[in-house]
N, C-alpha and C positions, 0 to 999 in steps of 0.2 A: 515301347508302350505306344499304342495307337492314340492319336489325338482324338478329341471329342468328335471332330468332323469325320475322322477315319472310322471311329466306332459306329457312327450313324450310317456311314456308307456301307459298312460290313453288315449291319442290321438290315438295311434295305435289300441287300443282295440275298441274305438268308430268307427274308420274307418272300422275295420274288421266287427263289428256288422252291420254297415250301408251296407256293401257289402253283407253280408248274408241276411239282410232284403230285399235288392233289388233283390236278386237272388232266395231266398228260402221262402220269406214271414216271418211273425212273428214266425211261428213254427220252423223255422230254426235257430233262434237266441237263443242260450242257453249259459250259462256260459262256459260250456265245449267246445262247438263248436267254440266260439270266441277265447278261449285260444288256441285251436288247429290251428285256422286260423293264429294267430299271432306267434305261436310257443313258448308259455310260459306255465307255470303251471296253473292249475285250481285255485290254491290259489291266484295267482296274480290277476285274474279277480275278485274273491270274495273280495279281498282287496280294489279294486278301486270302486266297485259298491255294494251298500247295498243289492240289489236283482235283479232279472231278469227284473222287471218292470222298474227300473232305467236304466238298460242297453238298453232296448227297446226304452225308451223315448229318450235317447241320440242318438241312431241309427236313430230314426225318425227325430230328429232335424238336424242331420248331412245330411241326404238325402235331406230334403226339402231345406236346405241351398245350396246344390249343384245345385238343379234345379233353385232356385231363383237367384243364382250367374250367371248361364248361361244366364238367361233372363235379368239380369242387365247389362251384357256385351253387349248384343244386344241393349238394350235401350241406353247405352252410345254411341254406334256406330251410332244409328239413330240420337241422339241429336247432335253429332259432325258433322254429315252431314248437319244439318240445315233444311232439308226438305225431304219429301217423295213425289215424283211427279207422281207416277203411282200406280194403284191398284196392279199390279203384284209385285212391290217392297215392298209394305206394307205386302202383303200376305207372301212373302218369309221371311221377317224379323220376322213376327209373328210365322211362322213355326219354324224358327231357335230358337226363344225364348222358345217355348213350347214343341217342339218335339226333342228329342235327336237323333243324328245319331250314337252315340257311344254305346248306350244301346240297348240290344236285346228287342225290343218293346213288343213282346208277353209276355216275362217274366216280363217286367215292369208293364204291365197292370194287369196281373194275381196277382202279389204280391201287387199291389196298391189296388185291390179289397179286397184281404185278409187282408190288414192292418186294415180294419174296424172291424175285429174281435178282435183286440188288443186295449184296451182302451189307454194305454200309447202312442202307435204309432198314433192312430187316433187323440189324443189331440195334439201331436207334429205336425202332418200334418195340422190340422185345424189352429193351432196358426201360423205356418210358411207360410200358404197360402197367408196371407196378403202381404208379401214381394214379392211373385211371381206375384200376381195381380197388385201390384204397378208398377213393372217393365214393365209388358205388357201394362199397362195403359199409361206409358211414351211413348212407341212406338206409340200407338194410338193417343196421343196428338200431336206428331210431325206431323202426317198426317192430323190432324184435324178431325179424324174419330169419329163418335158419339157412336159407339158400345162400350159396357162395356168390361173390361178385363175378367170378370167372364164369359160372354157369349162367348168370343173368346176361352177361355180354354175349356168350355163345348163343343163347336162345334168341336174343334180339338180332344178332348178326345173321343167324340162320333164317329167321323169319324174313329179314330184309331181302336176302338173296332169293328165297322162295317167292316172295311177292314180286320182285323185279322180274324174275324169269317167267312168271305167269300173268303179268300185267295187272296185278292187284295193288291196292293201296298199301304202302309199306307200313305206315304207322298203325293202321287198323289191323293188319296181319300180325305185327309184333305185339300189339296190345292184347289180341286174343290169345296168342300162344303164351305170353308171359302171365296173363291172368290165370290161364289153366294150370300152368306150372306152379304158380304160387298158392293156389287154392287146393289143398288136399281134400279127400272125400269127406272128411269130418266137417268141412265148411269153415274151419278156423285157419286163418293165414299163418298164425303162429301163436303159441300160448302166451308169449310175453307182450306181443304188440297189438295184433288186430283180431283177437279172439272175440267171439260173439257177434260177428258180422254176417253170419249165415254164409251164403255163397256169393257175397257181394263182389268178390274179386274175379268172378267168372263172367263170361259174356252172357 
């Protein structure tokens, strides 16, 4: 059983690995690079992780937990409010849940694509995705919206990649695409949640 000091050191190593994964992709996560990031010896990293695959898996779990945690905080805020009365409000909450304003988005999507080349990271992201989907689904349920969380995330991610490749603002592009997708021709976002708002959810 690791000592409290040992547990803290392992946590620091995982956080460093997660940072390297998010900024440099799987290829940037090595035992040596993580040790350097934390400021410890290579032997310390080898002591806490059997191999690089274990380190990559932990880094992947750490990162997806960060993303899911952000979405869960947004879901809690939406549920505490009790209702989402306009299309604009729903779109802004969904963007807050899915798109980080703290992360450099170009690097985020480049490294996210690169993650597929690493089986340990891909498995960690796939497994942890359910928690992210669940949080986004909670926001949608507060609004009574019928769209699935999976589709919301797909639209936002697609909009982000489009915007980045064309030099457009990521949040504005995602906002427009998501607003259009959430507002059917009838003008009602959903019969249960945001009906009667005209086309307020569109640009």
